[in-house]
DRENLO-520789 format. One record per residue: x, y, z of N, C-alpha, C in turn; residue number from 1. Coordinates in Angstrom, 2 decimals, decimal comma. Layout:
! DRENLO-520789
ATOM       nX       nY       nZ      caX      caY      caZ       cX       cY       cZ  num
ATOM        X        Y        Z        X        Y        Z        X        Y        Z  NUM
...
//
This chain:
! DRENLO-520789
ATOM       nX       nY       nZ      caX      caY      caZ       cX       cY       cZ  num
ATOM     0,83    -1,19     0,00     0,00     0,00     0,00     0,87     1,25     0,00    1
ATOM     0,54     2,20    -0,87     1,27     3,47    -0,93     0,73     4,41     0,15    2
ATOM     1,66     5,00     0,89     1,30     6,00     1,89     1,58     7,37     1,30    3
ATOM     0,54     8,19     1,19     0,67     9,52     0,60     0,50    10,57     1,68    4
ATOM     1,48    11,43     1,82     1,36    12,55     2,74     0,76    13,73     2,00    5
ATOM    -0,28    14,32     2,56    -0,93    15,49     1,96    -0,73    16,67     2,89    6
ATOM    -0,13    17,75     2,38     0,18    18,87     3,25     0,00    20,19     2,51    7
ATOM     0,17    21,27     3,23     0,00    22,60     2,65    -0,33    23,59     3,75    8
ATOM    -0,16    24,86     3,45    -0,40    25,90     4,44    -1,88    26,17     4,67    9
ATOM    -2,16    26,93     5,70    -3,53    27,28     6,03    -4,15    28,06     4,88   10
ATOM    -5,40    27,71     4,54    -6,09    28,40     3,47    -5,76    27,91     2,07   11
ATOM    -4,95    26,88     1,97    -4,58    26,37     0,64    -5,71    25,55     0,02   12
ATOM    -6,67    25,13     0,82    -7,76    24,30     0,30    -7,41    22,82     0,33   13
ATOM    -6,53    22,47     1,23    -6,05    21,09     1,35    -7,18    20,12     1,69   14
ATOM    -8,10    20,57     2,55    -9,21    19,71     2,95   -10,08    19,32     1,77   15
ATOM   -10,30    20,26     0,85   -11,11    19,96    -0,32   -10,40    18,96    -1,22   16
ATOM    -9,10    19,14    -1,40    -8,32    18,20    -2,22    -8,34    16,81    -1,58   17
ATOM    -8,27    16,75    -0,26    -8,34    15,47     0,44    -9,64    14,75     0,12   18
ATOM   -10,74    15,50     0,07   -12,04    14,91    -0,26   -12,06    14,37    -1,70   19
ATOM   -11,34    15,03    -2,60   -11,27    14,55    -3,98   -10,51    13,22    -4,05   20
ATOM    -9,47    13,08    -3,26    -8,76    11,80    -3,19    -9,68    10,72    -2,63   21
ATOM   -10,45    11,07    -1,61   -11,38    10,10    -1,04   -12,43     9,68    -2,07   22
ATOM   -12,89    10,65    -2,86   -13,87    10,34    -3,91   -13,28     9,41    -4,96   23
ATOM   -11,95     9,45    -5,10   -11,26     8,57    -6,04   -10,94     7,20    -5,42   24
ATOM   -11,40     7,00    -4,18   -11,22     5,70    -3,54   -10,05     5,58    -2,59   25
ATOM    -9,40     6,71    -2,30    -8,24     6,69    -1,39    -8,67     7,21    -0,03   26
ATOM    -8,68     6,38     1,01    -9,08     6,86     2,34    -8,07     7,87     2,88   27
ATOM    -8,56     8,85     3,62    -7,70     9,90     4,16    -7,95    10,07     5,65   28
ATOM    -6,88    10,33     6,37    -6,97    10,57     7,80    -6,51    11,99     8,09   29
ATOM    -7,38    12,78     8,71    -7,10    14,17     9,03    -6,42    14,24    10,40   30
ATOM    -5,16    14,70    10,43    -4,43    14,71    11,70    -4,96    15,77    12,66   31
ATOM    -5,68    16,78    12,16    -6,32    17,73    13,08    -7,38    17,00    13,91   32
ATOM    -8,12    16,11    13,25    -9,11    15,30    13,96    -8,42    14,34    14,93   33
ATOM    -7,32    13,75    14,48    -6,57    12,82    15,34    -6,08    13,54    16,59   34
ATOM    -5,65    14,79    16,42    -5,17    15,57    17,56    -6,23    15,69    18,64   35
ATOM    -7,48    15,85    18,22    -8,56    15,97    19,19    -8,86    14,63    19,87   36
ATOM    -8,68    13,55    19,11    -8,91    12,22    19,66    -7,87    11,89    20,73   37
ATOM    -6,59    12,13    20,41    -5,52    11,71    21,33    -5,40    12,63    22,54   38
ATOM    -6,04    13,81    22,49    -6,00    14,69    23,66    -7,33    14,70    24,42   39
ATOM    -8,15    13,68    24,20    -9,42    13,59    24,91    -9,18    13,40    26,41   40
ATOM   -10,15    13,78    27,24   -10,00    13,60    28,70    -9,64    12,16    29,04   41
ATOM    -8,66    11,99    29,92    -8,23    10,66    30,34    -7,17    10,05    29,46   42
ATOM    -6,80    10,72    28,38    -5,80    10,16    27,46    -4,38    10,36    28,00   43
ATOM    -3,46     9,46    27,64    -2,05     9,62    28,04    -1,45    10,92    27,53   44
ATOM    -1,84    11,32    26,32    -1,31    12,56    25,75    -1,72    13,77    26,58   45
ATOM    -2,99    13,83    26,96    -3,46    14,96    27,77    -2,77    14,97    29,13   46
ATOM    -2,52    13,79    29,68    -1,82    13,72    30,97    -0,41    14,29    30,84   47
ATOM     0,27    13,98    29,75     1,62    14,50    29,52     1,60    16,02    29,34   48
ATOM     0,62    16,49    28,58     0,51    17,93    28,36     0,24    18,67    29,67   49
ATOM    -0,63    18,11    30,48    -0,95    18,74    31,76     0,26    18,77    32,68   50
ATOM     1,02    17,68    32,67     2,23    17,63    33,50     3,25    18,67    33,04   51
ATOM     3,33    18,88    31,73     4,33    19,82    31,19     3,89    21,26    31,28   52
ATOM     2,61    21,54    31,01     2,16    22,92    30,91     1,26    23,38    32,06   53
ATOM     0,88    22,46    32,92     0,10    22,86    34,09    -1,41    22,68    33,94   54
ATOM    -2,09    22,72    35,07    -3,54    22,50    35,12    -4,33    23,60    34,42   55
ATOM    -3,70    24,74    34,16    -4,43    25,85    33,56    -4,84    25,57    32,11   56
ATOM    -4,29    24,52    31,51    -4,67    24,19    30,13    -5,94    23,35    30,07   57
ATOM    -6,52    23,07    31,25    -7,74    22,26    31,30    -8,96    23,14    31,56   58
ATOM   -10,05    22,82    30,88   -11,33    23,47    31,14   -11,95    22,84    32,39   59
ATOM   -12,95    23,47    33,00   -13,56    22,92    34,22   -13,98    21,46    34,12   60
ATOM   -14,43    21,01    32,94   -14,86    19,62    32,80   -13,74    18,64    32,52   61
ATOM   -12,51    19,14    32,44   -11,37    18,25    32,21   -10,92    18,18    30,77   62
ATOM   -11,62    18,88    29,87   -11,20    18,89    28,47   -10,03    19,85    28,28   63
ATOM    -9,31    19,64    27,20    -8,18    20,51    26,88    -8,68    21,88    26,42   64
ATOM    -8,14    22,92    27,01    -8,42    24,29    26,57    -7,37    24,62    25,51   65
ATOM    -7,69    24,40    24,27    -6,72    24,55    23,18    -6,21    25,98    23,05   66
ATOM    -7,08    26,93    23,26    -6,65    28,33    23,16    -5,64    28,67    24,24   67
ATOM    -5,90    28,21    25,45    -4,99    28,48    26,56    -3,64    27,78    26,32   68
ATOM    -3,69    26,55    25,84    -2,46    25,82    25,55    -1,65    26,55    24,49   69
ATOM    -2,33    27,04    23,46    -1,64    27,75    22,39    -0,99    29,03    22,92   70
ATOM    -1,70    29,74    23,80    -1,15    30,98    24,38     0,16    30,71    25,11   71
ATOM     0,19    29,60    25,82     1,39    29,25    26,59     2,49    28,73    25,67   72
ATOM     2,15    27,76    24,84     3,15    27,05    24,05     3,79    27,90    22,97   73
ATOM     2,99    28,76    22,33     3,52    29,53    21,21     4,21    30,83    21,64   74
ATOM     4,27    31,05    22,94     4,95    32,25    23,44     6,45    32,06    23,50   75
ATOM     6,91    30,82    23,42     8,33    30,51    23,55     8,67    29,33    22,64   76
ATOM     9,68    29,47    21,77    10,04    28,39    20,86    10,33    27,06    21,55   77
ATOM    10,92    27,12    22,74    11,20    25,89    23,48     9,91    25,20    23,91   78
ATOM     8,93    26,00    24,32     7,65    25,43    24,72     6,89    24,89    23,51   79
ATOM     7,03    25,57    22,38     6,42    25,07    21,14     7,01    23,71    20,79   80
ATOM     8,33    23,59    20,94     8,99    22,32    20,69     8,52    21,23    21,62   81
ATOM     8,30    21,59    22,89     7,81    20,61    23,87     6,42    20,14    23,51   82
ATOM     5,57    21,08    23,10     4,20    20,73    22,69     4,23    19,77    21,50   83
ATOM     5,01    20,11    20,49     5,09    19,25    19,30     5,67    17,88    19,62   84
ATOM     6,66    17,85    20,49     7,28    16,58    20,86     6,27    15,62    21,48   85
ATOM     5,41    16,16    22,33     4,40    15,33    23,00     3,29    14,92    22,03   86
ATOM     2,70    15,91    21,37     1,53    15,61    20,53     1,89    14,80    19,29   87
ATOM     3,01    15,12    18,65     3,37    14,39    17,43     3,54    12,91    17,71   88
ATOM     4,13    12,57    18,83     4,38    11,16    19,15     3,06    10,38    19,23   89
ATOM     2,07    10,96    19,87     0,78    10,28    20,01     0,00    10,28    18,70   90
ATOM     0,06    11,38    17,96    -0,63    11,46    16,67    -0,05    10,46    15,68   91
ATOM     1,27    10,37    15,63     1,90     9,45    14,68     1,60     8,00    15,03   92
ATOM     1,54     7,68    16,30     1,19     6,31    16,71    -0,21     5,96    16,23   93
ATOM    -1,13     6,90    16,36    -2,50     6,69    15,89    -2,51     6,51    14,37   94
ATOM    -1,75     7,35    13,66    -1,70     7,27    12,20    -1,15     5,92    11,74   95
ATOM    -0,12     5,45    12,40     0,48     4,15    12,01    -0,52     3,02    12,21   96
ATOM    -1,27     3,05    13,30    -2,28     2,02    13,53    -3,37     2,08    12,46   97
ATOM    -3,77     3,29    12,10    -4,80     3,47    11,08    -4,32     2,96     9,73   98
ATOM    -3,08     3,28     9,38    -2,52     2,82     8,11    -2,44     1,30     8,07   99
ATOM    -2,07     0,69     9,17    -2,00    -0,77     9,21    -3,38    -1,38     8,98  100
ATOM    -4,41    -0,75     9,52    -5,77    -1,23     9,31    -6,15    -1,12     7,83  101
ATOM    -5,77    -0,03     7,19    -6,07     0,14     5,76    -5,33    -0,89     4,91  102
ATOM    -4,12    -1,22     5,32    -3,38    -2,28     4,61    -4,14    -3,60     4,70  103
ATOM    -4,60    -3,91     5,90    -5,33    -5,16     6,10    -6,63    -5,18     5,30  104
ATOM    -7,22    -4,00     5,11    -8,47    -3,91     4,35    -8,24    -3,99     2,85  105
ATOM    -6,97    -3,93     2,44    -6,65    -4,14     1,03    -6,59    -2,92     0,15  106
ATOM    -6,49    -1,74     0,74    -6,40    -0,53    -0,08    -5,04    -0,44    -0,77  107
ATOM    -5,05     0,15    -1,98    -3,80     0,34    -2,72    -3,04     1,56    -2,24  108
ATOM    -3,77     2,49    -1,62    -3,15     3,73    -1,13    -3,99     4,33    -0,02  109
ATOM    -3,35     5,13     0,82    -4,05     5,85     1,89    -3,33     7,16     2,12  110
ATOM    -4,08     8,15     2,57    -3,53     9,50     2,74    -3,50     9,91     4,20  111
ATOM    -2,38    10,51     4,60    -2,28    11,18     5,88    -2,30    12,67     5,60  112
ATOM    -3,39    13,32     5,99    -3,59    14,74     5,75    -3,01    15,50     6,94  113
ATOM    -1,82    16,10     6,74    -1,10    16,66     7,87    -0,47    18,02     7,55  114
ATOM    -0,99    19,10     8,13    -0,37    20,41     7,93     1,10    20,43     8,40  115
ATOM     1,39    19,68     9,47     2,75    19,65    10,03     3,47    18,36     9,65  116
ATOM     3,28    17,92     8,41     3,88    16,67     7,96     5,39    16,68     8,12  117
ATOM     6,04    17,75     7,69     7,50    17,82     7,75     7,98    18,04     9,18  118
ATOM     7,27    18,88     9,92     7,67    19,14    11,31     7,61    17,89    12,16  119
ATOM     6,65    17,02    11,87     6,50    15,79    12,65     7,50    14,71    12,24  120
ATOM     8,09    14,87    11,05     9,01    13,87    10,54     8,32    12,73     9,83  121
ATOM     6,99    12,80     9,72     6,26    11,69     9,11     6,45    11,62     7,61  122
ATOM     6,96    12,69     7,00     7,23    12,65     5,56     8,18    11,52     5,21  123
ATOM     9,06    11,15     6,15    10,02    10,07     5,92     9,34     8,71     5,82  124
ATOM     8,10     8,61     6,31     7,37     7,35     6,26     6,38     7,29     5,09  125
ATOM     6,41     8,33     4,26     5,49     8,40     3,12     6,19     7,96     1,83  126
ATOM     5,44     7,31     0,96     5,98     6,97    -0,34     6,01     8,18    -1,26  127
ATOM     5,14     9,13    -1,01     5,11    10,37    -1,78     4,41    11,44    -0,97  128
ATOM     4,78    12,69    -1,24     4,16    13,83    -0,57     3,50    14,72    -1,63  129
ATOM     2,24    15,07    -1,39     1,50    15,98    -2,26     1,26    17,27    -1,48  130
ATOM     1,68    18,38    -2,06     1,46    19,68    -1,42     0,40    20,45    -2,17  131
ATOM    -0,51    21,06    -1,42    -1,54    21,92    -2,01    -1,13    23,37    -1,77  132
ATOM    -1,09    24,16    -2,84    -0,68    25,55    -2,73    -1,76    26,45    -3,35  133
ATOM    -1,73    27,72    -2,98    -2,69    28,70    -3,52    -2,10    30,09    -3,34  134
ATOM    -2,60    31,04    -4,12    -2,12    32,41    -4,03    -2,36    32,96    -2,62  135
ATOM    -1,42    33,76    -2,15    -1,47    34,27    -0,78    -2,75    35,05    -0,49  136
ATOM    -3,15    35,93    -1,41    -4,35    36,74    -1,16    -5,60    35,86    -1,04  137
ATOM    -5,67    34,84    -1,85    -6,80    33,93    -1,78    -6,78    33,15    -0,47  138
ATOM    -5,60    32,74    -0,03    -5,49    32,03     1,24    -5,95    32,91     2,40  139
ATOM    -5,54    34,16     2,39    -5,95    35,09     3,44    -7,47    35,23     3,47  140
ATOM    -8,06    35,38     2,28    -9,52    35,52     2,21   -10,22    34,26     2,72  141
ATOM    -9,70    33,10     2,38   -10,30    31,85     2,84   -10,22    31,72     4,36  142
ATOM    -9,07    32,06     4,92    -8,89    31,95     6,37    -9,83    32,90     7,10  143
ATOM    -9,92    34,13     6,62   -10,80    35,12     7,25   -12,25    34,65     7,22  144
ATOM   -12,68    34,13     6,08   -14,07    33,68     5,95   -14,33    32,44     6,79  145
ATOM   -13,37    31,52     6,80   -13,56    30,25     7,50   -13,55    30,42     9,01  146
ATOM   -12,59    31,21     9,52   -12,37    31,28    10,96   -12,91    32,56    11,60  147
ATOM   -13,44    33,48    10,78   -14,00    34,71    11,33   -12,97    35,59    12,01  148
ATOM   -11,77    35,67    11,43   -10,70    36,47    12,02   -10,36    37,64    11,10  149
ATOM    -9,56    38,56    11,61    -9,18    39,74    10,83    -8,06    39,40     9,86  150
ATOM    -7,82    40,31     8,93    -6,73    40,12     7,98    -5,39    40,04     8,71  151
ATOM    -5,21    40,91     9,70    -3,95    40,91    10,45    -3,72    39,57    11,13  152
ATOM    -4,77    39,00    11,70    -4,65    37,70    12,36    -4,34    36,61    11,35  153
ATOM    -4,97    36,68    10,18    -4,70    35,69     9,13    -3,26    35,79     8,65  154
ATOM    -2,77    37,01     8,49    -1,38    37,20     8,05    -0,40    36,71     9,10  155
ATOM    -0,74    36,93    10,36     0,12    36,46    11,46     0,20    34,94    11,45  156
ATOM    -0,92    34,30    11,16    -0,94    32,84    11,11    -0,04    32,34     9,97  157
ATOM    -0,15    32,96     8,82     0,66    32,54     7,68     2,15    32,77     7,93  158
ATOM     2,45    33,82     8,68     3,85    34,14     8,96     4,54    33,06     9,79  159
ATOM     3,74    32,27    10,50     4,31    31,19    11,34     4,44    29,87    10,58  160
ATOM     4,04    29,88     9,30     4,04    28,64     8,54     5,04    28,70     7,39  161
ATOM     5,33    27,52     6,82     6,15    27,48     5,62     5,40    28,17     4,48  162
ATOM     6,16    28,84     3,61     5,51    29,44     2,44     5,41    28,41     1,33  163
ATOM     4,73    28,79     0,25     4,52    27,84    -0,84     5,84    27,43    -1,49  164
ATOM     6,83    28,30    -1,45     8,14    27,95    -2,01     8,72    26,72    -1,33  165
ATOM     8,54    26,64    -0,01     9,02    25,47     0,73     8,32    24,21     0,27  166
ATOM     7,00    24,29     0,17     6,24    23,10    -0,23     6,58    22,67    -1,66  167
ATOM     6,75    23,63    -2,55     7,10    23,29    -3,93     8,46    22,60    -3,99  168
ATOM     9,38    23,03    -3,15    10,73    22,48    -3,17    10,81    21,09    -2,54  169
ATOM     9,92    20,79    -1,60    10,04    19,55    -0,84     9,05    18,46    -1,23  170
ATOM     7,96    18,83    -1,90     6,93    17,83    -2,22     7,26    17,11    -3,53  171
ATOM     6,72    15,90    -3,65     6,87    15,13    -4,89     5,88    15,61    -5,95  172
ATOM     4,70    16,05    -5,49     3,66    16,55    -6,39     3,08    17,82    -5,80  173
ATOM     2,70    18,75    -6,67     2,09    20,00    -6,22     0,74    20,16    -6,92  174
ATOM    -0,28    20,50    -6,14    -1,61    20,76    -6,70    -1,96    22,22    -6,44  175
ATOM    -2,19    22,96    -7,52    -2,58    24,37    -7,42    -4,09    24,43    -7,17  176
ATOM    -4,46    25,14    -6,12    -5,89    25,25    -5,80    -6,28    26,72    -5,65  177
ATOM    -6,33    27,41    -6,80    -6,69    28,82    -6,78    -8,14    29,05    -7,17  178
ATOM    -8,94    28,01    -7,01   -10,33    28,14    -7,43   -11,19    28,72    -6,31  179
ATOM   -12,23    29,43    -6,74   -13,14    30,08    -5,80   -14,57    29,65    -6,10  180
ATOM   -15,50    30,09    -5,28   -16,90    29,75    -5,50   -17,39    30,31    -6,84  181
ATOM   -16,87    31,47    -7,23   -17,29    32,07    -8,50   -16,55    31,45    -9,69  182
ATOM   -15,42    30,76    -9,39   -14,64    30,09   -10,43   -14,22    28,72    -9,91  183
ATOM   -15,17    27,80    -9,72   -14,85    26,52    -9,07   -13,95    25,62    -9,89  184
ATOM   -14,26    25,40   -11,17   -13,46    24,55   -12,07   -12,94    23,31   -11,35  185
ATOM   -13,84    22,62   -10,65   -13,45    21,44    -9,88   -12,86    20,35   -10,77  186
ATOM   -13,27    20,35   -12,04   -12,78    19,32   -12,94   -11,28    19,32   -13,06  187
ATOM   -10,65    20,49   -13,04    -9,20    20,57   -13,14    -8,53    19,93   -11,93  188
ATOM    -9,08    20,18   -10,74    -8,53    19,57    -9,54    -8,72    18,05    -9,56  189
ATOM    -9,86    17,61   -10,01   -10,11    16,17   -10,09    -9,13    15,51   -11,06  190
ATOM    -8,88    16,17   -12,20    -7,92    15,62   -13,16    -6,53    15,56   -12,56  191
ATOM    -6,16    16,60   -11,81    -4,82    16,61   -11,19    -4,69    15,49   -10,16  192
ATOM    -5,74    15,24    -9,41    -5,73    14,14    -8,45    -5,53    12,80    -9,18  193
ATOM    -6,25    12,62   -10,28    -6,09    11,38   -11,05    -4,69    11,27   -11,63  194
ATOM    -4,11    12,40   -12,04    -2,74    12,40   -12,58    -1,74    11,95   -11,52  195
ATOM    -1,93    12,43   -10,30    -1,03    12,04    -9,20    -1,14    10,55    -8,94  196
ATOM    -2,37    10,04    -8,87    -2,56     8,62    -8,62    -1,97     7,78    -9,75  197
ATOM    -2,14     8,23   -10,98    -1,59     7,53   -12,13    -0,07     7,49   -12,07  198
ATOM     0,54     8,63   -11,70     1,99     8,69   -11,60     2,53     7,77   -10,53  199
ATOM     1,72     7,50    -9,53     2,11     6,60    -8,44     1,76     5,15    -8,75  200
ATOM     1,20     4,92    -9,93     0,86     3,57   -10,33    -0,37     3,01    -9,66  201
ATOM    -1,27     3,93    -9,26    -2,49     3,52    -8,56    -3,67     3,69    -9,52  202
ATOM    -4,08     2,59   -10,12    -5,20     2,64   -11,06    -6,53     2,50   -10,33  203
ATOM    -6,56     1,65    -9,32    -7,78     1,39    -8,55    -7,41     1,35    -7,09  204
ATOM    -7,85     2,37    -6,33    -7,45     2,48    -4,95    -8,28     1,64    -4,01  205
ATOM    -9,54     1,41    -4,38   -10,44     0,68    -3,48   -10,05    -0,80    -3,44  206
ATOM   -10,27    -1,47    -2,31    -9,97    -2,91    -2,22   -10,96    -3,73    -3,00  207
//
């Protein structure tokens, strides 16, 4: 089974491209969702985070206060590194178990949808990496609309991430996603997805 890493910056439209791969028969696992699973109340990951960052990262019911954790962790590069060291280990373990299940189910390929694919080191476990890129102004507009934040906040978020030049240089395949609601042209994205699968020798992804 081919393991495909899918990555890209915020607002690139990576989630939509992931759905196109799924429509083509390739199962995809969203690591943002996995992050919420592994940090659920009572989880080993949440216990480690609480030990490292303190009880203030917990809400009254025992759930993780993600905003509070971000305020603490992103204020210092060392603390950011500590956060990533803890969470990545648990997320990657979950991903490996999921991939093994897909192998057993007979899939020809599976996708790990990970914004922090390179930071986690999981790119080394992928047979290929697909990066989704888009024009900066379009990404800013998407982020503002999706998350209800200001332009300044959206720009600050992008400043903390790799730019498209990084993804173009490091990925095996690049998918341009500059389409909008007024100019959807989904067919071009679907064709590009099929081209990537063809280049990887995946004619039929479903078991």
